[in-house]
N, C-alpha and C positions, 0 to 999 in steps of 0.2 A: 812411305816408310813402313817396313814390316812391323806388325803389332807384336810387342813383347808378350811372352807367355805369362799367364796369371801366376802370382806367387803360390807356391805349394802351401804356405801358411801366411796369414795376413802380416804385413810388415809392421814393425813397431818403431817407435820414435825414441831415439836415445837421448837427445839433448834437452828434452823437457819431460821429465817423468810425469806420468799421469797422476799419481798420488804421492805426495811427499810423505816423509816419515811422520811429520807432525800430524798430518791428516789421518794417517793410519793408527795413530794413538799409541804407538809403542816406542817412539823416539825418546831417549833419555832414561828409559826403564829397562833396557836390555842389559843382560850380563854378557860377559865375553863369550860364554859357552852356549848362550841361548840363541836359538835360531828364530828369526822373525816369523810371525804368523803369515800365512798366505795373504796376499793383497786382495782386498775385496774388489769386486767388479765395479765398473763405473755405471751408474744408472741412467746417465744422460737424461735427467729429468726435465731439463729445459726443452730438449727436442720432443720428448714425450708429451709435455704440456702443450707445446705449439701444435703438434700434429693433432692432438685430441681436440683442441679448440678451433683451429683454423682449417684443417684439411677434412673435407667432407667424405662420406663413404664412397662417393663416385670419383674422388680425386680432385675435386675443385677446391682451390685455396682461397678463402674469403678474408677480405679486410673489412672487419665489422665496424671500423671507425670511419667509414665513408658512407654518405647517404645512399649511394647506389649499391651498397653491399658488394663492392666490386671485386672482381678477380682480375689479376694482371699477369702478363707473360713473365714479369719479374718475379711475382710470388710463386708462380708455377716453377720457374727455373731454380730459385733458391731451394724450394722444397725437394726438387729432384736431387740437387747437390747434397742437401742434408740427409736425405734417405740413403744416398750412396755412402756418405761418411759413416752412417750408423748401420750399414749392412741391412737395410730394410727394403728387401726386394719387392715385397707386396705393395708397400706405399709407393715406391718408385713406379711400379707398373700402373697403379691407379692414377697417379698424377699425370703420367705420360699419356695415358689413354684419354683423360679428360682434355688435356691440352691439345692433342691432335684433333679430337672430335669437335671441339668448340672454338678453338682459336686458329686452327690451321686448315680448316675446310676438309678435315679428315686425313691430312698427310703433311707431316713436317718435311718430308722429302721433296715436296712440290711447292709448299707455301710457307713463307715466313709467318709466324703467329701474330695475330692481332694483339695489340698491347693491352686493351681494356675490354672487359665483359662485365655486364651487370644488369641492374634493373633499368629498363628504358623509361624515359619521361612519359611516353604515351601508353605505357603498360607492357607487361611481358618482360622477358629476359633475353639477352643476346649480346652480340658485339656492339659496343658503344663507340669504339674508335678502331678502325681496321688497320691503321698504320702500325708498322712493327717498331719495336724498341731494340736497338742493336745490342745493348748490354744483356738483356734477357736472352737474345738469340745466341750470343756467345756462351753464356752459362748453360743453356740447354744443350748446345752442341758439345761443350766440354763434358757435361755430366753424362751424356749418352756415350761419347767416345771412351771415357774412362770406365763407365759401367761395362762396356764391351770388353775392356782389358781386364778389369779386376774380377768381374763375374763370369768371364769367358762366354760372353753373349755376343756373337758376331753381328746379330741383327741390330743391336743397339749401336755398335760401332759404325755399321753401314749407314744407319739413319743419321747419326751425328755428323758423319762426313758429308752426307747429302745436304743437311742443313747448313753446314759451314760453307759449302759451295754457293748456296743461295745468298749467304751473307756477303761473300766476295763479289758476287754478281750484282747485288742490289744495294749494298750499304758501304762498300769501300770505293772511294773516289780519289782520283789523282787531282789534288787541289793545285791550282796554278801557283807556282813559286814555292810550293812545299813538297809535293809528292803525294803518294797514296796515304790515305787516312780513313779511319772509321768514322762515318757520320752517325749521329744519334738515331737516325731514321733512314728510310730508303731514299736514294738519290732522286727519285721521282718527285719528292715533295721538298727538296732542298734546292737552293739556288745561290749564286754569287751576286756581287763580288765579295760579300761577307758571309762566310760559312760558319754556322753555329756548331759548337762542339761541347761535349760533356766529359771532363777529365775522369769522372768516376766510372765511365762506361768502359774503360780500357785497363783492366787489371793486368799488370805486366806479366804475372805468372801465367795467365791464360794466353797472352800473346806469345810468350816463350814456348808454350806447349804447342800452339798452332804452327810456330816456326818449324818444329820438329816433325809434326804430323803432316804438314803441307809445305814442304821446303820450296816448292815452285810458286807458292802463293805470295801474297803481299805482306805477310806478317812481320818479317824482319823490318821492313820499311815502316810499317805502322808502329812497331815498337820503338824504333829510333825516333820517329816523329812525335810519339807520345812523350818520350823523354825530353825532346826539345820543347814541347808544350809546357811540361812541368817546370822547366828551367825559366820559361818566359813569363808565366802567369802567376807566379807566387813570389813576388819581390820581397815580401815580409815573412815568407815561410808558411803562408796559409793558402790552400788551394781554393779556387772559386767553384761554385756550383756549375757555372757555365762560362764559356769563353768563346772566342771566334777567331777564325783566320781571315784576315783582310787581304784580298787579292790586290787591292790598290796600294796599301801600305807595305805589302809583302812582309807581314808580321802578324803575330798573335796579338789580339786586342781584347778589350772588355766586351762582354756579351751585349749586343744592342738592346736586348729586352730586359735581362736580369741585372746587368751591371756587374761590378766587381764585388759580389757577395758570395761568401762561403758559408754554407749551412747544412741542410739535411741531405743534399746530394754529396757535397764535398767531404762529409765525415767518412764516406767510404774510401776516399783516396788514402787517408791515413791507415785505414783498416787493411787495404790491399798492400800498401807499402810495408806495414808491419809484418805481414805474413809472407812477404817475399823471401825466398831462400837466401840465407847469408852467403851462399855460393854464387849467387847471381852477380855478374861483374858490375852491375849498376846499383846494387843494394845500398852500399854506403853513401854514394852520391845522392841517391834519391832521398834517403832519410835526412841528409844535410839540407837538401833543398826544401824539405817540408819540416823545418825545425820550429815553426811558429808554436804549435801546441806544446812541443817539448819545453820551450822557454817559459811559457805560461805556467805549465803544471809543475815544473821544477821550482818555480818561485811560489808555489802553492796558490796560484790563481786558478779559478775554475775555467773549464772550457766554455766559451760563450756559445749561445745558440746561433748567433750569426756574427760574421767578421767582415769588415771592409778589407778586402785583400790588398788594396792599394796602400792602405795606411796601417793595417794591423789592429785597428780599433774594433773591439768587440762590443756586443750588446746582448744582454740577457744571460741566462745560464742554460747550458745545454741539458737536455733531458737525460734520464738514466740510460737510455739506449746509446747515447753518445759515449758514455763510460764504457759500455761493452765493446763498442767499436774501437776504442782506444787501447784496449788491453794488449793486443799484439804489438802495436806501435810503441807503447811504453816499455814493453819487454825488450824490443829491438833497440830502443834508445837507452837501455840500461838505467831506468829510473825506478828502482824498487819501491821507494816511498810513494811516488805518484801512482804506481801500479796498485799498491795496496789501497790507497785512498779511493781510486776509481772502482776497484773491485767491491769496496764496501758500499758503494752507491747502488749496486744492483740488488734486486730482490733476493733476500737470504743473506746479504752481506751484513757487516757489522753495523751499518747505518740503518738497517731495517728497523722501523719503529713499531710496526703493527704487532699486536699481541697474537698468540696462537689462536685465541678465540675470534680474532678479527684479522684474518690474513690479508695481505696486501692484494689489491686488484691487479690482474695481469697487465703487463706492459702492453701498449698498443702494438698492432701487427709489426710495423716497421722497426720499432725499438726492440721487439723480441728477435727479429731477424738479425739485427746488428749484434745483439748480445750473444746469440747462438754462434754466429760466426767467430766472434772474439773469444768467448769462453771455451768453446770446444777446441779451438787452436791452442789456447793457453793450457788447457787440461792435457793436451797431447793426444786428443782423439784423432787428429789429422795434421798433416803439414804438406807443403808443396816442395818438391825437390828443385834443383837448379834448372831443370828443363820443364818445370811446371807440372810434372806428373803428381797426381794425388797419392799420398802415403797415409792410408788410414791405419788405425790401431784396433781392428775388430776384436782381437783376442781379449781386450781389456773391457769390453762392453758386457753388461749384464744381458742374459738371454732375453729378458722381457723387453729390451729395446731393439731386438733383432728379429728378423723373420726366421721362424723355425725351419 
């Protein structure tokens, strides 16, 4: 498909204003003849704090909450996406360079990235697990292809397309009785008759985007089967972390290793669904299938840390990062009270108890990622259109958060 020309000026988002009148501090005090003051820029302090703490000078993204001080293809992929959202070309280039050199044997055009890199048990640093993780591979390909479009950088677009071709070759498989589906890892390490799957690895907006960019590819079929999966594995409206396709039963079944549990992986399913364009033909149906958190939070019950997806029974209380992930979902589900309550759980929200002299400790890596995804979308820093294209609002960012 021909690449659309980059916009002459960055697109803005009309349905979710970046800053409300109340935030600007002049609502209620205007006179009929007074013009509002110019809106301040958005500092994107969450992204700036994440980049300062987790992204090293060489482009390595570190999860300090792991004993291996690990870097993952997931962390690299999300950082590429956030850098693009915030028009940060320098950080994008550094993260990409480290990813290629250390996870992809020097070339993402030729090698899927290893999913885990860090401190080795025997000493030294390097790849800990050379297998690829398909969710990271999709996000890297997407970030590269959209960077090519939005920044008018054909080399990024070419690299993204080459990586996407590797995903199709190595990670998409025609499952007996189902059809083509994205595996969580390369087909070389998977086997039937029970095929493990991860619902959070398949954001529908990315699949829609690849349908347009690669119309001869498997992506429409993968998207259709992903929707079939969501309808089958969430009987109480809660998504599981993992599930499986049984060739013998010719049906989706509980994961043979993790069972019917929804927790730290599944929270992303609600995040992706909440950010899906309202123009997507399956937007409404998907939210209806995933109505478990909606019912809980509408009744002022907290989102649990884990859920038995077969019964809907929860256990524990989800961490603050879960609140960040749920912001788009609650906006899409039209639950303003629950949205306000979950927003208050994030650092800087109304529920923040630390004094200025003793600021709260930063959220762990993964919780920060979830919060940036959700809060940046809610702020209007970006959205996805009905074809999955990224629509950033660069004009509204402070210069300090952007590459000069």
